[in-house]
DONU-768957 format. One record per residue (C-alpha): z, y, x; residue number from 1; residue in three letters. Coordinates in steps of 0.2 Angstrom, whole numbers, plus 2048, in hexadecimal, padded with zeros to 3 digits. Layout:
DONU-768957
Z; Y; X; NUM; ALA
...
//
This chain:
DONU-768957
9DF; E5D; F1D; 1; MET
9E8; E66; F0D; 2; ARG
9DD; E75; F0F; 3; PHE
9CF; E68; F0F; 4; LEU
9D5; E60; EFF; 5; THR
9D8; E71; EF5; 6; LEU
9C6; E76; EFD; 7; ALA
9BF; E66; EF2; 8; LEU
9CA; E6C; EE3; 9; THR
9C1; E7D; EE3; 10; VAL
9B0; E76; EE5; 11; LEU
9B4; E69; ED6; 12; LEU
9BA; E78; ECB; 13; ALA
9AB; E82; ED0; 14; THR
99F; E75; ECD; 15; SER
9A6; E6F; EBC; 16; ALA
99B; E7B; EAF; 17; ILE
98B; E75; EBA; 18; THR
98F; E63; EB5; 19; LEU
992; E69; EA3; 20; ARG
981; E71; EA3; 21; ALA
978; E62; EAB; 22; GLU
97F; E55; EA0; 23; SER
972; E58; E91; 24; GLY
967; E68; E8B; 25; PRO
96D; E7B; E8C; 26; VAL
96B; E86; E7C; 27; ARG
96A; E96; E7D; 28; VAL
970; E9E; E6D; 29; LEU
974; EAE; E66; 30; SER
980; EB0; E58; 31; LEU
972; EB4; E4D; 32; ASP
969; EA3; E52; 33; ASP
979; E9A; E4E; 34; CYS
97B; EA2; E3D; 35; VAL
96A; E9C; E3A; 36; LYS
96A; E8C; E41; 37; ILE
97B; E89; E34; 38; ALA
974; E90; E25; 39; LEU
965; E82; E26; 40; GLU
970; E73; E2E; 41; HIS
983; E77; E29; 42; ASN
988; E67; E20; 43; LEU
995; E71; E16; 44; ASN
987; E7E; E10; 45; ILE
97B; E70; E0E; 46; GLN
988; E65; E02; 47; ILE
98D; E77; DF7; 48; GLU
979; E7A; DF6; 49; ARG
979; E6D; DE9; 50; MET
985; E73; DDD; 51; SER
979; E80; DD4; 52; PRO
96C; E72; DD1; 53; ASP
979; E69; DCA; 54; LEU
980; E77; DC0; 55; ALA
96D; E7B; DBA; 56; GLU
96C; E67; DB4; 57; PHE
97B; E66; DAC; 58; ASN
977; E75; DA1; 59; LEU
965; E6C; D9E; 60; ARG
96F; E5E; D98; 61; ALA
97A; E69; D8D; 62; ASN
96B; E6F; D82; 63; TYR
964; E5F; D80; 64; GLY
972; E5E; D72; 65; THR
964; E69; D67; 66; TYR
954; E5C; D6C; 67; GLU
950; E56; D5C; 68; PRO
952; E41; D59; 69; ALA
944; E36; D52; 70; LEU
94E; E28; D47; 71; THR
945; E19; D40; 72; LEU
94C; E0C; D36; 73; SER
942; DFD; D2C; 74; ALA
94D; DF1; D21; 75; ALA
94B; DE2; D16; 76; HIS
957; DDC; D09; 77; SER
958; DCF; CFB; 78; LYS
961; DCB; CED; 79; THR
963; DBE; CDF; 80; GLU
96F; DC1; CD1; 81; SER
97A; DB2; CC6; 82; THR
96B; DB5; CB8; 83; SER
95E; DAE; CC5; 84; SER
957; DC0; CC8; 85; THR
94F; DC1; CD9; 86; LYS
94A; DD3; CE2; 87; SER
946; DD7; CF4; 88; GLU
944; DE7; CFB; 89; THR
93B; DEE; D0B; 90; ASP
940; E01; D10; 91; SER
93C; E0B; D1F; 92; LEU
942; E1B; D23; 93; ARG
93C; E28; D2F; 94; GLY
945; E3A; D33; 95; ALA
945; E43; D40; 96; ILE
957; E4F; D42; 97; GLY
962; E58; D4D; 98; GLY
96D; E68; D50; 99; PHE
969; E7B; D53; 100; LEU
972; E87; D5C; 101; PRO
97A; E90; D4F; 102; TRP
981; E7F; D48; 103; GLY
974; E79; D3B; 104; MET
973; E67; D38; 105; ASP
961; E5F; D33; 106; TYR
955; E53; D2E; 107; SER
944; E51; D2A; 108; LEU
93B; E41; D24; 109; GLY
935; E32; D1B; 110; LEU
93D; E27; D11; 111; ARG
933; E17; D05; 112; MET
938; E07; CFD; 113; SER
931; DF9; CF7; 114; ASP
93A; DEC; CEA; 115; SER
930; DDE; CE2; 116; TYR
938; DCC; CDB; 117; GLY
93B; DC5; CCA; 118; THR
945; DC7; CBC; 119; ILE
94B; DBD; CAC; 120; LEU
945; DC4; C9B; 121; ASN
94D; DBC; C8B; 122; ASN
93E; DBD; C7F; 123; VAL
947; DB1; C72; 124; GLY
956; DA6; C6E; 125; THR
959; D9B; C80; 126; ASN
948; DA2; C84; 127; LEU
944; DAB; C94; 128; PHE
936; DB0; C9F; 129; THR
936; DB2; CB1; 130; ARG
92A; DC5; CB3; 131; ASN
926; DCA; CC4; 132; PRO
92A; DDC; CC8; 133; PHE
925; DEA; CD8; 134; GLU
92C; DFB; CD9; 135; ASP
928; E07; CE7; 136; ALA
92E; E18; CEA; 137; THR
92C; E25; CF8; 138; ALA
934; E34; CFD; 139; ASP
92B; E3E; D09; 140; ALA
92E; E4F; D11; 141; GLY
940; E4F; D0C; 142; PHE
94B; E5B; D15; 143; PHE
95C; E5C; D17; 144; GLN
96A; E68; D21; 145; LEU
97B; E6F; D21; 146; SER
97E; E7F; D29; 147; GLN
993; E82; D2D; 148; PRO
998; E94; D27; 149; LEU
9AA; E92; D2D; 150; LEU
9AF; E87; D3A; 151; LYS
9A1; E85; D47; 152; ASP
997; E94; D40; 153; PHE
999; EA1; D51; 154; LEU
99E; E92; D5C; 155; ILE
9A0; E81; D5F; 156; ASP
9A2; E76; D6C; 157; ARG
991; E72; D72; 158; THR
98E; E86; D72; 159; ARG
99C; E86; D7D; 160; LEU
998; E7A; D8A; 161; GLU
987; E83; D89; 162; ILE
990; E94; D8F; 163; TYR
99B; E8B; D9B; 164; ILE
98C; E83; DA3; 165; SER
983; E93; DA4; 166; LYS
991; E9B; DAD; 167; ASN
994; E8B; DB8; 168; ARG
982; E91; DC0; 169; ILE
989; EA0; DC5; 170; LYS
998; E99; DCD; 171; THR
990; E8D; DD4; 172; SER
985; E9A; DDD; 173; GLU
994; EA3; DE1; 174; LEU
99A; E94; DE8; 175; GLY
98D; E91; DF4; 176; LEU
98D; EA4; DF9; 177; ARG
9A0; EA4; DFD; 178; GLN
99D; E93; E08; 179; GLN
98E; E9C; E12; 180; ILE
998; EAA; E16; 181; MET
9A8; E9F; E1A; 182; THR
99C; E96; E24; 183; THR
996; EA5; E2E; 184; ILE
9A5; EAA; E31; 185; THR
9AA; E9B; E39; 186; GLN
99B; E9A; E43; 187; VAL
9A0; EAC; E49; 188; GLU
9B2; EA7; E4E; 189; GLU
9AC; E96; E56; 190; ALA
99C; EA1; E5F; 191; TYR
9A9; EAF; E66; 192; TYR
9B6; EA3; E69; 193; GLY
9AB; E9A; E74; 194; LEU
9A6; EA9; E7E; 195; ILE
9B9; EAC; E81; 196; TYR
9BC; E9C; E87; 197; ALA
9AE; E9C; E92; 198; GLU
9B2; EAE; E98; 199; GLU
9C5; EA6; E9A; 200; ASN
9BF; E97; EA4; 201; VAL
9B8; EA3; EB1; 202; LYS
9C6; EB0; EB1; 203; VAL
9D1; E9F; EB5; 204; LEU
9C6; E9A; EC1; 205; GLU
9C5; EA9; ECA; 206; LYS
9D9; EA7; ECA; 207; ALA
9D7; E95; ED0; 208; LEU
9CE; E9D; EDF; 209; GLN
9D9; EAB; EE2; 210; LEU
9E8; E9F; EE2; 211; ALA
9DE; E93; EED; 212; GLU
9DA; EA4; EFA; 213; GLN
9ED; EA6; EFC; 214; LEU
9F1; E95; EFF; 215; VAL
9E5; E95; F0E; 216; ALA
9E9; EA6; F13; 217; ASP
9FC; E9F; F12; 218; GLN
9F9; E90; F1B; 219; ARG
9F2; E9A; F2A; 220; ARG
A00; EA6; F2B; 221; ARG
A0C; E97; F2C; 222; VAL
A02; E8F; F37; 223; GLU
A04; E9D; F43; 224; ILE
A17; E9E; F40; 225; GLY
A15; EB1; F36; 226; SER
A1C; EA8; F25; 227; LEU
A28; E9D; F1F; 228; ALA
A21; E8C; F17; 229; PRO
A29; E90; F08; 230; LEU
A1C; E9C; F04; 231; ASP
A0F; E91; F06; 232; GLU
A17; E85; EFA; 233; LYS
A18; E94; EEC; 234; GLN
A06; E98; EEF; 235; ALA
A00; E83; EED; 236; GLU
A0D; E83; EDC; 237; SER
A01; E91; ED7; 238; GLN
9F2; E8B; ED9; 239; ALA
9F8; E7C; ED2; 240; ALA
9FB; E82; EC3; 241; ALA
9EA; E8C; EC4; 242; SER
9E2; E7C; EC4; 243; ARG
9EB; E76; EB5; 244; ALA
9E8; E86; EAA; 245; ASN
9D5; E85; EB0; 246; LEU
9D7; E74; EA8; 247; LEU
9DD; E78; E9A; 248; ASP
9D2; E87; E95; 249; ALA
9C2; E7C; E9A; 250; ARG
9CA; E6F; E8F; 251; SER
9CB; E7D; E7F; 252; GLY
9BA; E82; E84; 253; ARG
9B3; E72; E81; 254; ASP
9BC; E71; E71; 255; THR
9B6; E82; E6A; 256; VAL
9A5; E7B; E70; 257; HIS
9A5; E6A; E67; 258; ARG
9AA; E76; E56; 259; LYS
99C; E81; E57; 260; LEU
98F; E73; E57; 261; LYS
997; E6B; E4A; 262; GLY
994; E7A; E40; 263; LEU
981; E7C; E45; 264; LEU
97E; E68; E43; 265; SER
97B; E5C; E36; 266; ASP
976; E4E; E42; 267; GLU
984; E51; E4E; 268; TYR
97E; E43; E5B; 269; SER
96E; E50; E5F; 270; GLU
97C; E5B; E63; 271; TRP
988; E52; E6E; 272; MET
981; E52; E7F; 273; GLN
979; E65; E7C; 274; ALA
984; E76; E85; 275; THR
982; E83; E7B; 276; ILE
981; E95; E85; 277; GLN
985; EA4; E7C; 278; PRO
979; EB3; E7F; 279; THR
985; EC1; E7A; 280; GLU
995; EC8; E81; 281; THR
9A3; ECE; E7B; 282; LEU
9A4; EE1; E77; 283; LYS
9B0; EE9; E6B; 284; ALA
9A4; EF6; E61; 285; VAL
9B1; F03; E58; 286; PRO
9AF; EFF; E44; 287; GLN
9B5; F09; E35; 288; PRO
9C4; F02; E2D; 289; PHE
9C7; F08; E1C; 290; ASP
9D4; EFB; E11; 291; VAL
9CD; F06; E01; 292; GLY
9BD; F04; E03; 293; LYS
9BE; EF1; E0A; 294; SER
9C8; EEC; DF8; 295; TRP
9BA; EF4; DEF; 296; ARG
9AD; EE9; DF6; 297; LYS
9B9; EDB; DF5; 298; GLY
9B9; EDD; DE2; 299; GLU
9A8; EDD; DDE; 300; VAL
9A2; ED2; DEE; 301; SER
9AF; EC3; DEF; 302; ARG
9A7; EB5; DE9; 303; PRO
9B7; EAD; DE4; 304; ASP
9BE; EBD; DD9; 305; LEU
9AB; EBD; DD1; 306; ILE
9AE; EA9; DCC; 307; ILE
9C1; EAD; DC6; 308; ALA
9BB; EBB; DBA; 309; ARG
9AD; EB1; DB3; 310; ILE
9BB; EA1; DB0; 311; GLU
9C4; EAD; DA7; 312; LEU
9B3; EB2; D9D; 313; GLU
9B4; E9E; D9A; 314; ASN
9C5; E9D; D93; 315; SER
9C1; EAC; D88; 316; ASP
9B6; EA0; D80; 317; GLN
9C0; E92; D7E; 318; SER
9CE; E9C; D74; 319; VAL
9BE; EA2; D69; 320; LYS
9BA; E90; D67; 321; LEU
9CB; E8A; D62; 322; SER
9CE; E99; D58; 323; GLN
9C0; E94; D4E; 324; ASN
9C4; E80; D4B; 325; GLN
9D4; E87; D42; 326; LYS
9C8; E8C; D35; 327; LEU
9C4; E81; D25; 328; PRO
9B2; E78; D25; 329; SER
9A7; E81; D19; 330; LEU
996; E7B; D19; 331; ASP
988; E7F; D0F; 332; ILE
97D; E6F; D0C; 333; VAL
96C; E6D; D04; 334; GLY
95C; E61; D03; 335; GLY
949; E62; CFD; 336; ALA
939; E55; CFA; 337; GLY
92F; E4E; CF0; 338; TYR
92F; E3E; CEA; 339; ALA
925; E30; CE2; 340; GLY
926; E1F; CDA; 341; ALA
91B; E14; CD3; 342; GLY
916; DFF; CD2; 343; SER
90F; E01; CE3; 344; GLU
910; E0D; CF4; 345; PHE
8FF; E16; CEF; 346; SER
904; E1B; CDF; 347; SER
915; E22; CE6; 348; ALA
90C; E2A; CF5; 349; PHE
900; E32; CE8; 350; ARG
90E; E3B; CDF; 351; GLN
916; E41; CEF; 352; VAL
905; E48; CF4; 353; ARG
904; E50; CE3; 354; ARG
914; E58; CE5; 355; ALA
918; E50; CD0; 356; ASP
92A; E4F; CD6; 357; TYR
931; E5C; CE1; 358; PRO
945; E5C; CE2; 359; TYR
952; E65; CEB; 360; TYR
965; E68; CEB; 361; SER
971; E74; CF3; 362; TYR
983; E78; CF3; 363; GLY
994; E7B; CFD; 364; LEU
99F; E6E; D07; 365; GLY
9B1; E73; D0D; 366; MET
9BF; E69; D14; 367; THR
9CF; E71; D18; 368; ILE
9DC; E68; D24; 369; PRO
9EC; E67; D1E; 370; LEU
9F9; E6C; D2C; 371; GLY
9EA; E71; D39; 372; ASN
9F5; E6B; D46; 373; THR
9E9; E67; D53; 374; VAL
9E0; E77; D52; 375; ALA
9EC; E82; D51; 376; ARG
9F6; E7A; D60; 377; ASN
9E5; E7A; D69; 378; ASN
9E3; E8D; D65; 379; TYR
9F5; E90; D6E; 380; LYS
9F0; E85; D7B; 381; LYS
9E0; E8E; D7F; 382; ALA
9EA; E9F; D7E; 383; LYS
9F7; E9B; D89; 384; ILE
9EA; E93; D97; 385; SER
9E0; EA5; D95; 386; ARG
9EF; EAD; D99; 387; GLU
9F4; EA3; DA8; 388; GLN
9E3; EA5; DAE; 389; GLN
9E4; EB7; DAC; 390; ALA
9F4; EB7; DB9; 391; LEU
9EC; EAB; DC3; 392; SER
9DE; EB8; DC6; 393; TYR
9EA; EC5; DC9; 394; LYS
9F1; EBB; DD6; 395; GLN
9E2; EB9; DDF; 396; LEU
9DD; ECB; DDD; 397; GLU
9ED; ECF; DE5; 398; GLN
9EB; EC1; DF2; 399; SER
9DA; EC8; DF6; 400; VAL
9E1; EDA; DF9; 401; LEU
9EE; ED4; E05; 402; ILE
9E1; ECA; E0F; 403; ALA
9D7; ED9; E10; 404; ILE
9E5; EE5; E15; 405; GLU
9E9; ED9; E22; 406; ASN
9D9; ED4; E28; 407; ALA
9D6; EE7; E2A; 408; VAL
9E7; EE8; E34; 409; ALA
9E1; EDB; E40; 410; ASP
9D0; EE5; E43; 411; GLY
9D9; EF3; E47; 412; ARG
9E7; EED; E52; 413; THR
9D9; EE2; E59; 414; SER
9CF; EF1; E5F; 415; LEU
9DD; EF9; E64; 416; GLU
9E3; EEA; E70; 417; ARG
9D0; EEA; E79; 418; THR
9D3; EFB; E80; 419; GLU
9E6; EF8; E86; 420; ALA
9E3; EE5; E8E; 421; THR
9D4; EEC; E96; 422; ARG
9DD; EFA; E9D; 423; GLN
9EB; EEB; EA1; 424; ALA
9DE; EE2; EAB; 425; ALA
9D9; EF2; EB5; 426; LEU
9EB; EF6; EB8; 427; TYR
9EE; EE4; EBE; 428; ALA
9DE; EE2; EC9; 429; GLU
9E5; EF4; ED3; 430; ALA
9F6; EEC; ED3; 431; ALA
9F1; EDC; EDB; 432; LEU
9E5; EE4; EE9; 433; LYS
9F4; EEE; EEF; 434; ALA
A00; EE2; EEF; 435; GLU
9F3; ED5; EF9; 436; GLN
9F1; EE4; F05; 437; LEU
A03; EE6; F07; 438; LYS
A04; ED3; F07; 439; LEU
9F6; ED4; F17; 440; ASP
A02; EE2; F20; 441; SER
A10; ED8; F1F; 442; GLY
A1A; EE4; F11; 443; LYS
A19; ED8; F03; 444; SER
A1B; EC4; EFE; 445; THR
A11; EB7; EF8; 446; SER
A1E; EB5; EE9; 447; PHE
A1A; EC8; EE5; 448; GLN
A06; EC6; EE7; 449; VAL
A06; EB4; EDC; 450; LEU
A11; EBE; ECF; 451; GLU
A03; EC9; ECE; 452; LEU
9F4; EBE; ECE; 453; GLN
9FD; EB5; EBE; 454; SER
9FD; EC9; EB7; 455; LYS
9EC; ECB; EBB; 456; LEU
9E7; EB9; EB4; 457; THR
9F1; EBD; EA3; 458; SER
9E9; ECE; EA2; 459; ALA
9D9; EC8; EA5; 460; ARG
9DB; EBA; E98; 461; THR
9E2; EC6; E8C; 462; ALA
9D4; ED3; E8C; 463; GLU
9C5; EC7; E88; 464; ILE
9D3; EC0; E7B; 465; ARG
9D3; ECF; E74; 466; ALA
9C2; ED3; E72; 467; LEU
9BC; EC2; E69; 468; ALA
9CB; EC6; E60; 469; ASP
9C3; ED7; E5B; 470; TYR
9B2; ECE; E56; 471; ASN
9B9; EC0; E4B; 472; ILE
9C3; ECD; E44; 473; ALA
9B5; ED7; E3F; 474; LEU
9AE; EC6; E37; 475; ALA
9BD; EC2; E2C; 476; VAL
9BD; ED3; E25; 477; ILE
9AD; ED1; E20; 478; ALA
9B0; EC0; E18; 479; LEU
9C1; EC8; E10; 480; ASN
9B6; ED4; E08; 481; GLU
9A7; ECA; E01; 482; GLY
99A; ED3; E0E; 483; SER
998; EC5; E1C; 484; THR
985; EC2; E17; 485; LEU
980; ED5; E16; 486; GLU
989; ED5; E26; 487; ARG
97F; EC9; E2D; 488; ARG
96F; ECC; E26; 489; ASN
96E; EBD; E1B; 490; VAL
966; EBC; E0A; 491; THR
969; EAF; DFD; 492; LEU
95C; EAA; DF1; 493; LYS
962; E9D; DE5; 494; VAL
953; E94; DDB; 495; LYS
//
């Protein structure tokens, strides 16, 4: 009866993969297939892909500061003096004005007004007459400007924002590149992790089969009286442990499987019942390792280092603006136009058209802040912030160097482990076969065979783990030196 139970256990264990595959569609995917799917559907990439567009719109909004504005106004006023003089005025004004990239404030437009009413004139002793009047004035083509010569001349807040916005487009593209690199590396880790998990399940299934076979053999020996019942119990204990290990391995495989599906999908429900079947196998293709070369690559290719250098440039411009704001305001101002006046608008405009009365003005205006506390302290703050960012960049640079060195060391060690674990698995298999023969001839014990079975399982698991770790280490090296896209033949184009 116990033999039948154990046989059913083996049957259920070996059929679990078949049931898993039949629960949904099987998607046979290579690593390149997974990378392509992730580039299109990964949610993190989709989110980050919007950042360059946001940065572009922000830059355009900042440039909008220089767009001219049309100003129109109309007004009516009425006054009445104590001498019973009454007057009303209608005025109209239209102008186009704005700012230019070098700091100039300008305005070009037209002004006109019409005043009319009555006025009391003294024509004799206690004798007054009420006389109507009307005066029209026009001022056409008037042009006014103000150009800073010190403060806000070489740089101002708007120009700084535009400079930073241009750099934000660059950093957003670099951020997208970083996200794509990170996602590709995560896909590689999950893909190789899934291959390892599948192979590990096979190893543990084989271990369970060996353990169950030993149980059956031991039971036969107990039944014929050539073996003590204790040896059978030891074999059953080993089989139970093998079943537990197999269950853990399957659970781990399913977890990695779900992780990979999550990286490849923007609608997880469409992938939930699917089974990914990797087409690749774990191999250890030797690669040259050179920390210096990897560091030089990282220095010029890593997006985070490039972004940090751009942020330093932004800080330099902030210091430049703060220094400029300490200067006094010295502006050159001027204006010009054509004026006309008469009892009617027609006569006033006639004078304007003939340019009868041109006018112009120019001058200088200066404002010197007393104390200048705000500007001086803002300048000091900007300088300290720049120094702080420089130290942060140095810290990042150092951490990158350490990360690259660690990644290269892990890659080198992983490559060495692949050969060592391969040999260990071969030796463990040979040792188990020899011990099994000794057991069959009565020269060994079941305990020793169980011990060697456990060692063989551990050796095979370590072998495939080393192969997976080596391939993952190569992906991590590429990520740390900023060459993931080139390694996976991915070209990034940002519109």
